[in-house]
C-alpha positions in Angstrom: 67.2 92.3 69.6 69.1 93.8 66.7 72.3 92.5 65.2 74.7 94.7 67.2 72.9 93.9 70.4 73.3 90.2 69.7 77.0 90.7 68.9 77.5 92.5 72.1 75.7 89.7 74.0 77.6 87.0 72.3 81.0 88.7 73.0 80.0 89.0 76.6 79.1 85.3 76.8 82.4 84.4 75.4 84.1 86.7 77.8 82.5 84.8 80.7 82.8 81.2 79.3 85.7 81.3 76.9 83.6 79.0 74.5 80.1 78.5 73.5 78.0 76.3 71.1 75.6 77.6 68.5 72.8 75.7 70.3 73.6 77.2 73.7 74.0 80.6 72.3 70.7 80.5 70.5 69.0 79.4 73.6 70.6 82.2 75.7 69.6 84.8 73.2 66.2 83.2 72.1 67.0 83.3 68.4 67.4 80.7 65.8 70.6 78.7 65.4 70.8 79.9 61.7 71.0 83.5 63.1 73.8 82.6 65.5 75.8 80.9 62.9 75.6 84.1 60.7 76.7 86.1 63.8 79.5 84.0 64.6 80.7 84.0 61.0 80.6 87.7 60.8 82.4 88.2 64.2 85.0 85.7 63.0 85.6 87.8 59.9 86.3 90.8 62.1 88.8 88.6 64.1 86.6 89.1 67.2 86.2 85.4 67.8 87.5 82.0 66.5 85.0 79.8 64.8 84.9 76.1 65.7 82.8 73.2 64.6 79.4 73.8 66.1 80.3 77.0 68.0 83.0 79.6 68.8 85.8 80.4 71.2 87.1 83.7 72.6 89.8 85.3 70.6 91.3 87.6 73.3 88.0 89.5 73.6 87.9 89.2 77.4 90.6 91.7 78.0 90.1 94.4 75.5 86.8 94.5 73.7 86.4 97.4 71.3 84.4 100.3 72.7 81.4 99.7 70.3 80.8 96.2 71.9 81.0 97.4 75.6 78.2 99.9 75.7 75.6 97.6 77.0 77.5 96.2 79.9 76.5 97.9 83.3 74.8 100.6 81.2 72.4 101.9 83.9 75.2 102.1 86.4 77.4 103.9 84.1 74.7 106.6 83.3 74.3 107.2 87.0 78.1 107.3 87.6 78.4 109.8 84.6 75.8 112.1 86.1 77.5 112.0 89.6 80.9 112.6 88.2 79.7 115.6 86.0 78.2 117.1 89.2 81.8 117.5 90.4 82.5 120.0 87.6 82.1 123.8 88.0 81.8 126.5 85.3 85.2 127.7 84.1 87.2 124.6 85.0 89.7 122.9 82.8 88.8 119.2 82.8 90.7 116.2 81.5 88.7 113.2 80.2 90.1 110.0 78.7 88.2 107.4 76.7 85.8 104.6 77.7 82.1 103.8 78.1 81.9 105.3 81.6 83.7 108.6 80.7 81.5 108.8 77.6 78.5 108.9 79.9 80.3 111.8 81.9 80.7 113.7 78.6 77.1 113.3 77.8 76.1 114.6 81.3 78.4 117.6 80.9 77.0 118.4 77.5 73.5 118.9 78.7 74.4 121.2 81.6 73.7 124.9 80.3 75.7 126.5 83.1 79.0 125.0 81.6 78.6 126.5 78.1 79.9 130.0 79.3 78.1 133.3 78.6 78.4 136.9 79.7 77.9 135.9 83.4 80.4 133.1 83.6 83.5 131.5 81.9 83.4 128.7 79.5 84.3 125.1 80.5 87.4 123.7 78.8 87.6 120.0 78.2 91.0 118.3 77.3 90.6 114.8 75.9 92.5 112.2 74.0 89.3 110.3 72.9 87.7 111.2 69.6 84.3 110.0 70.4 84.2 112.1 73.5 85.3 115.2 71.6 82.5 114.6 69.1 79.9 114.1 71.8 80.8 117.5 73.3 81.2 119.3 69.9 77.8 118.5 68.6 75.9 118.9 71.8 77.5 121.9 73.6 79.4 125.2 73.3 82.4 124.1 75.4 86.0 124.7 74.5 87.3 121.2 73.3 91.1 120.5 73.2 92.1 117.2 71.6 95.5 115.6 72.2 97.1 114.3 69.2 98.5 110.8 68.6 97.7 107.5 67.0 94.1 106.3 67.2 93.4 102.9 69.0 90.3 101.5 67.3 89.3 99.6 70.5 88.8 102.7 72.6 89.0 105.7 70.0 91.7 107.1 72.1 94.8 108.9 70.8 98.0 107.5 72.2 101.7 108.1 71.8 104.3 111.0 72.0 102.3 113.5 69.8 99.6 113.7 72.4 102.0 113.6 75.3 103.6 116.8 74.0 100.4 118.7 74.3 99.4 117.3 77.7 102.7 118.4 79.2 101.8 122.0 78.2 98.5 122.3 80.0 97.2 122.4 83.6 93.9 120.6 84.6 91.7 121.5 87.4 90.5 118.0 87.5 91.1 114.8 85.6 88.0 112.6 85.3 89.6 109.2 84.3 88.0 105.9 83.4 90.1 102.8 84.2 90.2 99.1 83.7 91.1 98.3 87.2 91.3 100.2 90.6 93.0 98.6 93.6 93.9 100.1 97.0 97.4 98.5 96.8 98.1 98.5 93.0 96.4 101.8 92.3 94.7 102.7 88.9 95.5 100.7 85.8 94.6 100.1 82.1 95.0 97.1 80.0 96.9 99.1 77.2 100.3 100.7 78.1 99.8 103.6 75.5 96.4 104.5 77.2 98.0 104.2 80.6 100.8 106.5 79.6 98.4 109.2 78.3 96.3 108.9 81.5 99.4 109.1 83.6 100.2 112.5 82.0 96.7 113.7 82.7 97.3 112.7 86.3 100.6 114.5 86.4 98.9 117.7 85.0 95.8 117.6 87.2 95.3 119.4 90.5 92.6 116.7 91.5 92.2 113.2 90.2 88.8 111.5 90.1 88.5 107.9 89.0 85.3 106.9 87.3 84.6 103.1 87.6 81.7 100.8 88.0 82.0 98.3 90.9 83.2 95.5 88.5 86.5 97.4 88.1 87.2 97.6 91.9 89.8 95.3 93.4 91.0 94.0 90.1 94.3 94.5 88.3 95.4 95.4 84.8 98.7 95.4 82.8 99.9 99.0 82.9 99.6 101.3 86.1 98.3 104.8 85.6 98.9 106.1 89.1 99.2 105.1 92.8 96.2 105.2 94.9 97.6 108.2 97.0 97.2 110.3 93.9 93.4 109.6 93.6 91.1 112.1 95.6 87.8 110.7 94.6 86.2 107.5 93.3 82.8 107.6 91.6 81.2 104.1 91.4 77.9 102.5 91.7 75.9 101.4 94.7 76.7 97.7 94.1 80.3 98.3 95.4 80.9 96.0 98.4 80.9 97.8 101.8 84.4 96.4 102.7 85.8 97.5 99.3 84.4 101.1 100.0 85.9 101.1 103.5 89.2 100.1 102.1 89.3 102.9 99.7 88.2 105.4 102.4 90.9 104.2 104.7 93.3 104.9 101.9 92.1 108.5 101.9 89.8 108.3 98.9 86.4 109.8 99.0 84.0 107.3 97.6 80.8 108.6 95.8 78.3 105.7 95.1 75.8 106.6 92.4 
């Protein structure tokens, strides 16, 4: 296990437990205590955790881990979800994509579809995004038209937020918005932890003919600080096969098509 994989694992452990000792962490990751001490010191320097005598405690990481530390969680499920969501996109569409680990998998699945690049026989796909990493994924691996909303970068998600991006989004029309969320609930709707991200996502919803929520099953039935949209604005949910049957039925009863990848 390399350093970044260990850091990801340690942050996930702290998300679950709130506190962990050097000895316990070394046992869970099967590495030396000296290695864990160095990892804790380096994470503390980045203000990701708070160092304690003999261990570490969570430092707000349970709600908004930076994107680079989230990539390993539910990775297989997110890849399947990304492929299933990308299958909903047809050549010539204008697609909105926000940031996040699951929508990054959607972007990767879109990038390898040759039918979306556009040629003499068909129109080019246009992707509108407020996420710098997703724009990069598509630019280096495809020939799609990429439109990036302006704004201030959030290091946690690589998303651009604020009024500059909002001005652009108000001037476009999306065939479909493929949105990753922090929580989706039948009663509370779709939500994000950060109000700036939620505001940008809400604008995408307002400009979209169809709204597709991209979320692994761990996000279903939960809640987050800032609402993106009510459930009646969501046409389709793409999730994984671990979603509970009763949860799926509740979304379907609310008029949401559920695709379990």
